[in-house]
Each structure stands twice: as structure tokens, then as C-alpha cells.
C-alpha positions as CSV (number, residue, x, y, z in Angstrom):
1,X,25.6,-88.1,-23.5
2,X,27.9,-89.6,-20.9
3,X,26.7,-90.5,-17.4
4,X,28.9,-87.7,-16.0
5,X,27.5,-85.1,-18.4
6,X,23.9,-86.2,-17.6
7,X,24.6,-85.8,-13.9
8,X,26.1,-82.4,-14.5
9,X,23.1,-81.3,-16.6
10,X,20.7,-82.6,-14.0
11,X,22.5,-80.6,-11.2
12,X,22.3,-77.5,-13.4
13,X,18.6,-77.9,-13.8
14,X,18.1,-78.4,-10.0
15,X,20.3,-75.3,-9.4
16,X,18.3,-73.3,-11.9
17,X,15.0,-74.4,-10.3
18,X,16.2,-73.5,-6.9
19,X,17.2,-70.0,-8.1
20,X,13.7,-69.5,-9.4
21,X,12.2,-70.4,-6.1
22,X,11.2,-67.8,-3.5
23,X,8.5,-65.1,-3.5
24,X,8.2,-61.6,-2.1
25,X,4.8,-60.5,-0.8
26,X,4.0,-56.9,0.0
27,X,0.8,-56.8,2.1
28,X,0.0,-53.1,2.3
29,X,-3.0,-51.1,3.4
30,X,-3.8,-50.0,-0.2
31,X,-2.4,-52.9,-2.3
32,X,-1.3,-56.5,-2.0
33,X,1.6,-57.4,-4.3
34,X,3.7,-60.5,-5.1
35,X,7.1,-60.7,-6.8
36,X,8.5,-63.9,-8.3
37,X,11.4,-64.8,-10.7
38,X,10.7,-66.0,-14.2
39,X,13.9,-66.4,-16.2
40,X,15.8,-63.2,-16.0
41,X,12.8,-61.1,-15.2
42,X,10.8,-60.4,-12.1
43,X,7.0,-60.9,-12.5
44,X,4.7,-58.8,-10.3
45,X,1.1,-59.4,-9.6
46,X,-1.0,-57.0,-7.6
47,X,-4.5,-56.3,-6.3
48,X,-6.0,-53.3,-4.6
49,X,-6.6,-54.1,-0.9
50,X,-10.3,-52.9,-0.9
51,X,-13.8,-54.3,-1.3
52,X,-17.3,-52.9,-1.7
53,X,-20.5,-54.8,-0.9
54,X,-23.3,-54.7,-3.5
55,X,-26.8,-56.1,-3.3
56,X,-27.0,-59.7,-4.2
57,X,-29.3,-60.7,-7.0
58,X,-28.9,-63.1,-9.9
59,X,-29.2,-60.2,-12.2
60,X,-26.4,-58.2,-10.5
61,X,-24.2,-61.3,-10.4
62,X,-24.8,-61.8,-14.2
63,X,-24.0,-58.1,-14.9
64,X,-20.7,-58.3,-12.9
65,X,-19.8,-61.5,-14.8
66,X,-20.5,-59.8,-18.2
67,X,-18.5,-56.7,-17.3
68,X,-15.6,-58.9,-16.1
69,X,-15.7,-57.2,-12.7
70,X,-13.8,-59.1,-9.9
71,X,-16.0,-60.0,-7.0
72,X,-16.3,-62.6,-4.2
73,X,-19.6,-64.3,-3.4
74,X,-19.7,-65.2,0.3
75,X,-22.7,-66.3,2.4
76,X,-25.3,-64.7,0.2
77,X,-23.4,-61.5,-0.3
78,X,-21.4,-60.0,-3.2
79,X,-18.2,-58.1,-2.6
80,X,-16.5,-56.3,-5.5
81,X,-12.8,-56.4,-4.9
82,X,-9.7,-54.6,-6.1
83,X,-9.7,-51.5,-8.3
84,X,-13.3,-52.0,-9.1
85,X,-14.2,-51.6,-5.5
86,X,-12.9,-48.0,-5.5
87,X,-14.8,-47.3,-8.7
88,X,-18.1,-48.6,-7.2
89,X,-17.5,-46.5,-4.1
90,X,-17.1,-43.4,-6.1
91,X,-20.2,-44.1,-8.2
92,X,-22.3,-44.6,-5.1
93,X,-20.6,-41.8,-3.2
94,X,-19.6,-44.1,-0.4
95,X,-16.3,-45.4,1.0
96,X,-14.7,-48.6,0.0
97,X,-13.9,-50.9,2.8
98,X,-10.4,-52.0,3.7
99,X,-9.2,-55.3,5.3
100,X,-6.2,-53.3,6.6
101,X,-6.3,-50.1,8.6
102,X,-3.2,-48.1,9.6
103,X,-0.9,-50.8,8.1
104,X,-2.4,-53.7,10.1
105,X,-5.4,-56.0,9.9
106,X,-8.4,-53.8,10.8
107,X,-9.8,-54.7,14.3
108,X,-13.1,-53.1,13.4
109,X,-13.8,-54.6,10.0
110,X,-15.8,-57.8,10.4
111,X,-14.8,-59.2,7.0
112,X,-11.1,-58.3,7.4
113,X,-9.7,-61.8,7.9
114,X,-11.6,-63.7,5.1
115,X,-11.1,-60.8,2.7
116,X,-7.3,-60.4,3.2
117,X,-6.9,-64.2,2.9
118,X,-8.8,-64.2,-0.4
119,X,-6.9,-61.3,-1.8
120,X,-3.6,-63.0,-0.9
121,X,-4.7,-66.2,-2.7
122,X,-5.6,-64.1,-5.7
123,X,-2.1,-62.9,-6.3
124,X,0.2,-65.6,-4.8
125,X,0.3,-68.8,-6.9
126,X,0.8,-72.2,-5.3
127,X,4.4,-72.8,-4.3
128,X,6.6,-74.4,-6.9
129,X,7.7,-76.9,-4.2
130,X,6.2,-77.6,-0.8
131,X,7.7,-75.2,1.7
132,X,8.9,-72.7,-0.8
133,X,10.2,-69.6,1.1
134,X,8.0,-66.5,1.0
135,X,9.1,-63.3,2.7
136,X,6.1,-61.0,3.5
137,X,6.2,-57.4,4.6
138,X,5.3,-56.2,8.1
139,X,5.3,-52.6,9.4
140,X,7.6,-51.4,12.1
141,X,6.2,-50.7,15.6
142,X,4.4,-47.4,15.5
143,X,5.7,-44.4,17.4
144,X,2.3,-42.6,17.5
145,X,-0.2,-45.4,18.2
146,X,-0.8,-47.8,21.0
147,X,-0.7,-51.2,19.2
148,X,1.8,-53.7,18.1
149,X,2.1,-55.7,14.9
150,X,2.5,-59.2,16.4
151,X,-1.1,-60.3,15.8
152,X,-1.0,-59.0,12.2
153,X,2.3,-60.8,11.6
154,X,1.1,-64.1,12.9
155,X,-2.2,-64.0,11.0
156,X,-0.4,-63.4,7.7
157,X,2.1,-66.1,8.6
158,X,-0.8,-68.5,9.0
159,X,-2.4,-67.6,5.6
160,X,0.8,-68.2,3.7
161,X,1.5,-71.5,5.7
162,X,-1.9,-72.7,4.7
163,X,-1.0,-72.1,1.0
164,X,2.1,-74.3,1.4
165,X,4.9,-71.8,1.9
166,X,7.5,-71.3,4.6
167,X,6.7,-67.7,5.5
168,X,9.3,-65.2,6.9
169,X,8.5,-61.7,7.9
170,X,10.6,-58.7,6.8
171,X,10.3,-55.1,7.8
172,X,8.7,-53.1,4.9
173,X,11.3,-50.3,4.8
174,X,14.2,-52.7,5.2
175,X,12.9,-54.5,2.1
176,X,13.2,-51.2,0.2
177,X,16.9,-51.0,1.1
178,X,17.5,-54.6,-0.1
179,X,15.7,-53.7,-3.3
180,X,17.5,-50.4,-4.1
181,X,20.8,-50.1,-2.3
182,X,22.9,-53.1,-3.4
183,X,25.5,-50.8,-5.1
184,X,25.8,-48.9,-1.8
185,X,26.4,-51.9,0.4
186,X,22.8,-51.7,1.6
187,X,23.6,-48.6,3.6
188,X,21.0,-45.8,3.7
189,X,17.5,-44.9,4.7
190,X,14.4,-46.6,3.2
191,X,11.1,-44.7,3.4
192,X,7.9,-46.5,2.5
193,X,5.0,-44.0,2.2
194,X,2.1,-46.4,2.1
195,X,-1.6,-46.1,2.5
196,X,-1.8,-46.6,6.3
197,X,1.7,-45.9,7.5
198,X,5.0,-44.4,6.7
199,X,7.7,-47.0,7.5
200,X,11.3,-46.0,8.2
201,X,14.6,-48.0,8.3
202,X,18.2,-46.8,8.7
203,X,20.5,-49.7,7.6
204,X,24.3,-50.0,7.8
205,X,25.7,-52.8,5.5
206,X,22.2,-54.4,5.4
207,X,21.8,-54.4,9.2
208,X,19.0,-52.2,10.5
209,X,20.1,-49.6,13.0
210,X,16.5,-48.6,13.7
211,X,13.2,-49.2,12.2
212,X,9.8,-47.7,13.1
213,X,6.5,-46.5,11.6
214,X,4.1,-43.6,12.0
215,X,0.4,-43.9,11.3
216,X,0.0,-40.7,9.4
217,X,0.3,-41.4,5.7
218,X,-1.8,-41.7,2.5
219,X,-5.1,-42.6,4.2
220,X,-4.6,-39.9,6.8
221,X,-4.1,-37.3,4.0
222,X,-7.3,-38.4,2.3
223,X,-9.3,-38.2,5.5
224,X,-8.0,-34.8,6.5
225,X,-8.5,-33.3,3.0
226,X,-12.0,-34.9,2.8
227,X,-13.0,-33.2,6.0
228,X,-11.5,-29.9,4.9
229,X,-13.3,-29.8,1.5
230,X,-16.5,-31.8,2.4
231,X,-15.8,-34.7,0.1
232,X,-15.4,-38.5,0.5
233,X,-11.9,-39.9,1.2
234,X,-12.4,-42.3,-1.8
235,X,-12.9,-39.3,-4.1
236,X,-9.8,-37.5,-2.7
237,X,-7.8,-40.7,-3.1
238,X,-8.8,-40.9,-6.8
239,X,-7.8,-37.3,-7.4
240,X,-4.5,-37.8,-5.6
241,X,-3.6,-40.9,-7.6
242,X,-4.7,-39.5,-11.0
243,X,-3.7,-35.9,-11.3
244,X,-2.0,-34.4,-8.3
245,X,1.2,-32.4,-9.2
246,X,3.1,-31.1,-6.2
247,X,5.3,-29.0,-8.4
248,X,2.3,-26.9,-9.4
249,X,2.4,-23.5,-7.8
250,X,-0.4,-21.4,-9.3
251,X,-4.1,-22.0,-10.1
252,X,-4.6,-24.8,-7.6
253,X,-8.1,-26.1,-7.0
254,X,-9.4,-26.4,-3.5
255,X,-8.6,-30.1,-3.6
256,X,-5.0,-29.6,-4.8
257,X,-4.4,-26.8,-2.3
258,X,-5.6,-29.0,0.6
259,X,-3.6,-32.0,-0.6
260,X,-0.4,-29.8,-0.9
261,X,-0.9,-28.5,2.7
262,X,-1.2,-32.0,4.2
263,X,1.6,-33.4,2.1
264,X,3.9,-30.7,3.6
265,X,2.7,-31.6,7.1
266,X,3.3,-35.4,6.5
267,X,6.8,-34.9,5.2
268,X,7.7,-32.6,8.1
269,X,6.2,-35.1,10.6
270,X,8.2,-38.0,9.2
271,X,11.5,-36.1,9.1
272,X,11.1,-34.8,12.6
273,X,10.4,-38.3,13.9
274,X,13.6,-39.7,12.1
275,X,15.6,-36.9,13.7
276,X,14.2,-37.7,17.2
277,X,14.8,-41.4,16.9
278,X,18.3,-40.9,15.6
279,X,19.2,-38.6,18.5
280,X,17.8,-41.2,21.0
281,X,19.7,-44.1,19.4
282,X,22.5,-45.1,21.8
283,X,24.9,-46.9,19.5
284,X,25.0,-44.6,16.5
285,X,26.9,-46.0,13.5
286,X,30.0,-44.1,12.4
287,X,29.0,-43.4,8.8
288,X,31.6,-41.1,7.3
289,X,30.3,-40.8,3.7
290,X,26.9,-39.3,2.7
291,X,24.1,-41.9,2.5
292,X,21.1,-42.2,0.2
293,X,17.5,-41.8,1.1
294,X,15.1,-43.9,-1.0
295,X,11.5,-42.9,-1.3
296,X,8.8,-45.4,-2.2
297,X,5.1,-46.3,-1.8
298,X,1.9,-45.2,-3.4
299,X,1.7,-42.0,-1.4
300,X,5.1,-40.9,-2.8
301,X,3.8,-41.1,-6.4
302,X,2.5,-37.6,-7.2
303,X,4.8,-35.5,-9.4
304,X,7.1,-33.3,-7.4
305,X,7.1,-35.5,-4.2
306,X,10.9,-36.1,-4.2
307,X,11.6,-32.4,-4.8
308,X,9.3,-31.3,-2.0
309,X,10.9,-33.9,0.3
310,X,14.4,-32.6,-0.4
311,X,13.4,-29.0,0.2
312,X,11.8,-29.7,3.5
313,X,14.6,-32.0,4.7
314,X,17.3,-29.4,4.0
315,X,15.2,-26.8,5.8
316,X,15.0,-29.0,8.9
317,X,18.7,-29.6,9.3
318,X,19.0,-33.4,9.1
319,X,21.6,-34.9,11.5
320,X,23.2,-37.2,8.9
321,X,25.2,-36.4,5.8
322,X,22.8,-37.0,2.9
323,X,23.9,-37.8,-0.7
324,X,21.2,-38.9,-3.1
325,X,17.5,-38.4,-2.3
326,X,15.6,-40.3,-5.0
327,X,12.6,-42.3,-5.8
328,X,12.9,-46.1,-5.9
329,X,13.3,-47.5,-9.4
330,X,9.7,-49.0,-9.1
331,X,8.2,-47.1,-6.1
332,X,5.1,-49.3,-5.6
333,X,7.0,-52.6,-6.3
334,X,10.2,-52.1,-4.3
335,X,8.9,-53.7,-1.1
336,X,7.8,-56.9,-2.9
337,X,11.1,-56.9,-4.9
338,X,13.2,-56.5,-1.7
339,X,11.2,-59.3,0.0
340,X,12.0,-61.4,-3.1
341,X,15.7,-60.6,-2.8
342,X,15.6,-61.9,0.8
343,X,13.6,-65.0,-0.2
344,X,16.0,-65.9,-3.0
345,X,19.0,-65.5,-0.7
346,X,17.5,-67.9,1.8
347,X,16.5,-70.4,-1.0
348,X,20.1,-70.5,-2.3
349,X,21.4,-71.5,1.2
350,X,19.2,-74.6,1.3
């Protein structure tokens, strides 16, 4: 091989390596996810954002090891983490603990900071090069709660910096638009129905017109239904995730009936807030053609959610021309994927 060809091949390898760099990290109330490129595919890793304390004994530790249950040993305590935490909570008829509450790091959970740091480490590999760019999701400022997301954003920035990344924040619902609306010039509305919040973004040619959040979402539904039917929120969450069908009209159990009622309320609440924010927006974009609405997030997963959302939206006379209302191609992965799109775009500039 000639010297020129060797140099060309070397440059190709460098370019290929750069394209592979960049990660997207979705830090949600219910799950932590990471998206990274491997060849032509996107590889996702995830972990449920929950933990459950169990009594520490050598025997218990051995049984957890034998059962391949994920746990963390810290200062003489054992914490079962991830999906297993929810299973243990249901077995003992207790609530799993969450490092995040209402979309941000919980101010009342004493183990929140070390636990979220360990969960992030468990899904985010070491950077391929020092300073690799990692975009991480942050919620919009809430309309219905008196807190901001600055502390949350800076803590997560510090965790990823410690791992060797160059962290950059991206709004959660804006990431959905980057993930799903490339063929529509990144123009439309992204809705992320997460565990702690619903995040909303209206974007025109990739530029956010407005973005915000509301603190009623999946956890709120679980808590309200749990109070209505005298059950734990963890149990309601398990039912919601495993068998809820919002298309079902007859023969509903008391759990399904209560879940249906609160899903209606949540969807109406979100749409009314979008209408209100749009009306208050001073410089409204002139969007002549109908735009798409993308639905994503774990709370949007029950069968029939998109159909119910469409029905309620048309009843409430939405102020914009709406074309397609559809689920994201991968509803629980679209935030991480959109963050990865942003990270790769930045890496290619370097």
C-alpha cells in the first residue's frame, strides 16, 4: 500500500471512530437509559430508576447473588436496584424508593444522590475517548410546581463529568423531536409522558418555540388510583405496565376503571396547558401546513393511548392544524435516541 493510500485509510478510520462517538442519556423518574452507536445500529442500555432496602445479612447477600438479583452494598446496607426493586416492593407490600421525584432529583430521599450516580454508572460505559460528548435529558420548567431544574441539571452534569464525558443538557421533549421528526424538518410537537412529568416542546425547523413540563404524569396516576382503590402505588404501576388496555370498554375491573378515569384527566390537563401556553406565546410561528404530534414515554405505553389522546384533542379544539398523531417508533427509547442524535452532530463538528 502506498503512503498516500495508508494516509487515506488512516483518515477513514479516524472519521469512522468519530462518527461512533457520542452518547445519549435519558435520566427519567422511572428509568435511566443510554443510547450509543455500534456499527449501523443503536445500542440501548437501561435500568429502572428505583431501589428497595433489604435487611443485611451474609445469608441474604448470598441468596441475592445466587438469584442474580442486582443490588448495591453501601455502609452496611443492601439495596436491591432496578426491576427487582419493584418486585421486592410488591412482595413485601411496600413502596419502592426513587432517586427522582416529579422528574428531578428527590429533595426528600436521603440516598438520592449516591443512588442515581450508581445507576448512571451501571448503564453508561466509560467514554471511548476522554471528553466524549454525552447529551443528557433534563425536564422543562414546570408550570404547576414551585421549583426549577438548575440543581438537578448541574448534579447530573457533575456525575457525567466525573466519568470522563463532556456533558450537555437537552430538553427531554425536544430530544423526541430530534429522534422522530427528521423527515418533517424537525417541526412538530414532542410529548414525553414520563413517570414524574409530562414534558412538552413545540419546535419549528428544530428550534424550540416553547417547552415546559407539568408534574402530573405516571406517578401521579399511580398515586391517585392507589388512594381511590386502597392499594399501593407500586401495585397499580405493575398493573398499568402489564395489562392496561385503554381501548377496553366493558367489564373493567375497579383498577382499570380508576386508571381510565385518571388517564382521561391527565390527557385533558396536558392539552389544556399546551393551548394556554400557545395563546400566551408572543411570537407565534407561521406554520401553514399541519404538524405532527409525537407521543412517547412509559406512561403512553398502554394499548389505546394514542387513540384516546386523538379523541380528547379533537374534542378540545386545538389551536394548530394537526396532521399525524402517533406514537414514537420506540416510545421509551426516543429521548435517549434524540440525545444521541444531538451528541453525534456535535462530535462530527469537532
